[in-house]
N, C-alpha and C positions, 0 to 999 in steps of 0.2 A: 503493499500499499503506500508505503513511502517512499520506494523509488517509483513509483506512479508519479507521485505527488514533483518530486523533482527533475520528472521528464515534462511534466505539466509546465512548471516554472521555465524549464528551458524554452516552451515555445511561446514564450510571451515576447512582444515587440520590443526591440532594443530601449525606449524612452521608458518604458514599466521596469526593464533590468537595470536599467542606471538609476529609476527612481529607488528601487529595492537595496541599490549599492550606497545610495545616500543615506538611507535608514540604519543598513548594515554599518556605514562609518561612525555613526551617533553612536550605536550599541556599543563597538568596539573599543571606541574612543573615550567615550563619557560615562557611559553605563557599565558595562564590565570590564572596562579598564586591563583589555586582554593582556597578560604578560606585560604591564606596563614597565615594570619595574626591569625586566628583562632588556625592552627595548631600550629604555632611558642608559642603564650601564653599558649597553652595546656602543650607543651613538656618543656617549661620551668617551669609552674606549677610543673608536675610532676617531673622532674630531674633538682633540681634548682644546685645539684652538679656537672653536667656534663657542660664542656665547650663549647662555640659555636660551635665550630669545630663538637665537638660529636652530638648535636643538630641539627646543619645541615645536617650531615649526616645520623642522624636518620629521617628528614623532607623528604631527598630525599628516602629513604628507604622504607619510607609511602608512596609516591605518586607511586613507581614502584608497590609496592605490591596494592596498591589500582586500579592501573590501570588494573594489572592481574586480580585480584578479578571481576573486570568489564567485562573483555574479556571472564573470566571462567565461570560467571553467566550467559553471552549470550550465549555462548557454550552449556547449561545446555537446552535449546531448543531442541537440537537433540542429547543429550548425551544420551546413551543406560545405560539402569541400572547396567550392567554387567560391564560396563567401569568404571563408576562410582566406584563400588565395587574395581576395580583393583587400582583405586588413591586415595581411602580412607580408610585408617588403622583405625579400630575402638578398642578402648581399654575399659574396662569396661561393655559391653554391657551386662553382668550378672546382673548389677544392675537393668536395667531396666527389664531385662527377670523376674526374680524372681519376683520383685513386681507386675507385669503384669499376672505372673501365679498364684499369692495368689491373684488375683481379686482386687488389691489395685491401683486406678489410681495413675500417675506418672507428676508431673511437672518438666520439664527440663529447669533450668535457665541457659541461652547462655549468651554469649558475643560478641562482634562485633569484634572477633578477627579471624585470619584466613580468611577462604573463609566462611562467615556465611551462605550464602544461601546452599552452601553445606554440612553444619554441620546440616541444617534443612533438608534436603532431607536424608544423613546419619540416623539421629533419626527415619527417617519413614521405614526403613530397619531392625530396631532390634526389638526384640521380638511379632511379628506379631502372632495372629491377634490383632488389637487394632486400635481403631480412633486415628488418627494424629492430632491436631489442634497446628497450628501454627500461632500466636498473630500477627498481622501486623499491622501497621499504613496506612492509607489510604494515596493514592497519589494524589497530586493536578491534575495530566496530567490523562486525561481518557485512553490515549494509552499506557503510562508505568504503570498504574493501570490492564489495561489488560494482558500486557506482565507478571508483576511480579505474577498477580493470576496463568497465565498459566504453570509458571516456578516452583509456590511453590506446584502444586498441581500434578506434574508429576507423582511422585511415590505413590498417592492415597491418599494424606493428603486432609483436610479439612480447609483450610488456614480461619481465623476467624478475623476481624476487630477487633481492641483494645475494641472499646467501647461494643461489644456486648460478650465480653468474658464470662462473668457471665451467663446470658441467655443462651450460647451454653453449657457451663456446667452444668449448671439447667437440659437443655434437653438431655443431656447424661445422667444423672443420672435416670431423668424419664424416659427413654427408656432402662434402664440397657447398656447401651454402655459402654464397658471401653475404656478409653482415657488416652492419653499422651500430654498432654499441652506444646508447646513449646512457652518460653519467651525470648525475648531480653531484659533481666535486667539491662542494663549498662549505658542506655540513661537518660537524664535528664528530671523527670516529667513535666507535666504542672503545670502553677501555682497555680490552684487548688489543686494540688495531692501532695503539699508539706508538708507533714505531719511525715516524718522521714529523720531526718539528719543524716549522720556517717561520721566519717572521711575518704579521699581517697587521698591518698599521702599526707596527713598531712592537707587536708584544708577539712570543713564542705563540703558536699556532699549532696545532696538529693536524693533520692531511692524512689521507687515505693514499697510500702508496699500489694500490693496486692497477691504477690506469698504465703504471710505468711498466709493470711486471707482465701486464697483458699485452702491450703493445711488443714489448721486447719477445715476448712467446709468438705472438702472431706476424710481427713483422707487419704492425697497422702503423698507415697515418695517422695523426693525433691531431684533433683540430678542436678548436675553442669556440663554442657557440656564447656571442652574447646577445642578449636581447633588452631592448628598453622599448616604452611608449612614445610614439610620436605625437598623438593626441587621442581623446579618449576612444577605446575600442580600436586602434591601429597600432600597431609594432614594427620594428625592425629588426630580423634577426641577423645577424653578422656570421660568417664563419672566418676565422682567419687560423693559418696554420701555427701550431705547437711545434709539432717536430714529424719528419718522415725518417725511415729507415735511410742508410744507416745511422744507430743510435750510438752516442759516445758512451765511454765507460762510469760517467757519472749517473749513479742512480737516482739521484735527486733533479737531475737535469728538468725533465719533463713536467715534473712537479712546480720545480721553482718558476720555471717559463707560465706555466698555470696561473701560478700564484700572483706572479706581475700582472698578469694581464686580469684575472678577478679583481686586484685591488682598484686597477685605471678603471675598470668597468664601475666597480661601486661609485670611485668618487665621481665620474661623471654624470650619475645618476642615483644619487644616495638616499632618495625618497622609496626607489624603484626596488631596493633588495629585502630579504627578509630578515628583519632585525629583530622578529622575535622568537630567532633559533638562538639557543645558548652555545654561542660559536668557541666562547671561551670559559668553558666550566671545567676543564682539566687544568690542572698545574704541570708545567714544563718538569722533564725528569731533573733530579738534583747533578751536577755536576759532578 
């Protein structure tokens, strides 16, 4: 029943969708104060030079953006591919196309910037035919797990739970399936995965090392996917190269380049990143 409600909401006209987003912004920012302290602490860490007034403006902008992303993502249930293509400008698509035409797998390292769910869908439209494998973290709610799987597979992708990533990659290689693996690589790893630390905004920050290991194992081209809103309901998705084979012996090279691109992207569009995530929840190792 609740999934049917989401489907009904997804068919509402865009003006009503954004009217609901305005209400959701008020709910998140003023009433629920959703993860308010996490957002404030993260913004202060990243931008210590900004005044409290500037940080307040960024916080409000973040909640407005988060509300839009939530409603746009729900809208995806009924969004035709042709309309998505009108609302999403893709730059650098030839980087993925060229790699796939050379029969080389691609690893796309994305961020929680812009509308990251639309970024995943947009990547599925580039360089076909190939298998698009967006990696995701399972949700505790069966309802929302089912909803997000339906959303993420709409354009033909095969979503992969994070813990099954290596198994799925091995299966693709065994079956000679050309694939593009999508990783949201900007969140904090679990405690047992804290093996790679780099500075982000001047703070020691753990990063996933899996992309580097998979790229070397598969001899894959690694791309960075940056997304940002150009106007309400419209986004630009930009692909740029992180690294292609042959790789250097530096095991941190790929992740370090990703870190640099991630920080530059956040600095360019700070209100459009997911500040409600506890990015600095782990203490760095003692030297």
